[in-house]
N, C-alpha and C positions, 0 to 999 in steps of 0.2 A: 504494500500500500504506500501511497505517497505521504510525505511529511512536509509541512509548510510552516515557515517561521513568520510570525506577524508581530508588529509592534502594537501593543495595546496601552490604554490609559486607564487609570483608576477613575471611577465616577463618584462624584459627591452629590449630584443632583438626581433625585428620584421622582417617581410619579409620572403622570402623563406629560406634564409640562417639561420636565427635565428630559424625558425620552424624546419629545419632539425637537428640543434644542440640540440634542445629541445627533439625531438623524439629519437635521438641517446642516450640521457641521460636517456631513459626509461620513458619519460613523454609525455603528449599530450598537444599541444598548445590549449588554450581555451580563450574565451572572455565572460565576464559577462555583460549583458545588463539589462535595466529595471529601473523603478521608476524615470525616468528623469535624472539619474546619468550618468556621463561620462563612456563609456565602460572601463571595467577593464580587463587587460590582465593577465592571470594566466597560470600556468602549472599544469596539473593533473597527479598523479601517474598512469601510463598506466595499470599496472596489476590490481590495486584496482578498477579503473574505469571500466575496462572490466568486472571484476567480478560483480560489481554493476549492470551493464546493463544486464549481463547474468542471474542474479538471480532476479532482480527487474523490468526488462523490460525497454523500452525506456523512460517511464515517471517516472523513479525512482526519489525520492526526495533525494537531496544531501545536507548535511551540510558541507560547505567548511570552514576549518580553515585556514585563510590567515593572516599572520602577527599578530596573536593575536586576530583577529576578526572572528566571525562566520557569514557566509552568507548562507542563504537558497536559493537553486537554483533547477531548473529542466532543463534537456537537451531540447533544442529547435530545434537544427539542428546538425546532426552528419555527418561528412565527413569520408568515409572509403577508404582505399587503394583498388584500383580496383582488384588487384590480391591477395594480402596478406589477405585482410579482416580486417586489423588492423585499429585503429582509427587515422586519420590524423589531425582532428581539430574538436572542439566542440563549438557550440554557446550555452550559458547558460542563462536562464531567471531568474532574481532575483525575489523571491516571499516572501510573509510574511504569517505567520500563520493566518488563517481566511480569507485570500484573495481568491477571485474567479479568476480562470484562464481558458482559453480555450485551449484545446489540441486535437490532433488527437489520437484516441484510436484504436489499431488494432482489427480486427474482427477475431474470430476463429470459423470456421464451424465445427460442431460436428454432429454425427448421420449418417445414411445411406439414400441415395436417394431411392425413390420408384422404384420398378422393372419397367424397361422400360423407366425410366426417366434419364435425363442428367442434372447435375448441371451446370449452367452458372453463375459464381460469377462476379458481376459487380463492387463491391467496396470491398476493403480490410481494410478500416478504416473509422471511422466517427468522426466528430468534436463534442465534448461535453464540457460543462462548469461544473467545480467542484471546491471544496475547495482545495487549494494548498497542504494541508497535507492529502488529501483523494482522490487522483487521481486514477482512475482505470487503471490497466495495460493492460487489454484486456476485450473484451466483447464476450461471447460465443453465437453463433447463431445455434440453432438446426434445421436441415432440416427434422427431423422425421415427418412423417405424411403428408407432403405436396404433393398434387396431381400434375400430369403433367399439365402444364399451369399455375401453381401458381406463383405469384410474391410476393416478400418480400421487403418492403421499410424501410427507417430509422425510420419512424413513428411506425413501428411494433416492433422495438427493445425493449427488456426489459433491461433498463439501471440500473446500480448499484445504490443503495441508495445514495442520495446526488448529483447525476449527472443529468443534463438536456441536451437535444439535442441542440447543437448550430448551426448545419448545416441545410440544406434543408430537411424537413420531407419527401418530395417525392423522395429523393435520392434512386435509385434502388440498392438493396443489392444483390439479386440473383433472378434467374428465373429457374424453373424446366421445361426443354424442353423435347419433345418426342425424345428419343435417336435415333430411326429409322429414323425419319424425319430429324433430325439434321445431321446424317451420310449421308443420301441421298443428302441433300443440299450441304454438304462439298465436296462429290464426284463430284457432278455436277459442282461446282465451280472450282475444280481441273481440270476437263476435259476441261472446257472452257478456263482455263489459258494455258493448254498444246496444244490446237488446233492451227494449223498454221494460221497465219494471211493471210487474203485474199490479193492477189497481184493484184493491178490495172493494166489493160492492158495498154501497151505502146501506146502513141499517135503516129499516123502516121507521118513520117518525112515530113516536109514542102517541097514542090517542088519549 
């Protein structure tokens, strides 16, 4: 995995007003958690952090230089602006080299589904445990050769070296459905939804 060094600043302004001023200055409000220490409020350079995520993935390892100290962290939760897509706030997890951490790793489906089949993907990420400096950025899952009716679970994943599954092995990743049957079922469901509701007859007025 990639490792990126960023210069960060301590934050003394909090709340919505402080966060807005931080973002207007070209920085992202962030908080560092972990190892039993008090949360540490910092500001990350927006452009550099965005590039780190773009090239290193959401589990990129960051070395933050804060007031003369280096802190190794990984992003734990990222809030984005609903319309602009920019980063509004980041929760960072403090880690140490050699330490094992549990993260969610995105799944990337590759290959072509069998003729007549329809891919139904049930999960887009899985939870794995790995060493903090060797976190996978994604796990590729090939659907080549799977017959109609096949199911693929987390236990079937080929994990990167050094990673172990931390979630439920029976977690469903995808199913290969019969395309014609799935289409017919969807059309029947749509027709049922569009059908007018039955109107109950009015009760006779009491005399």
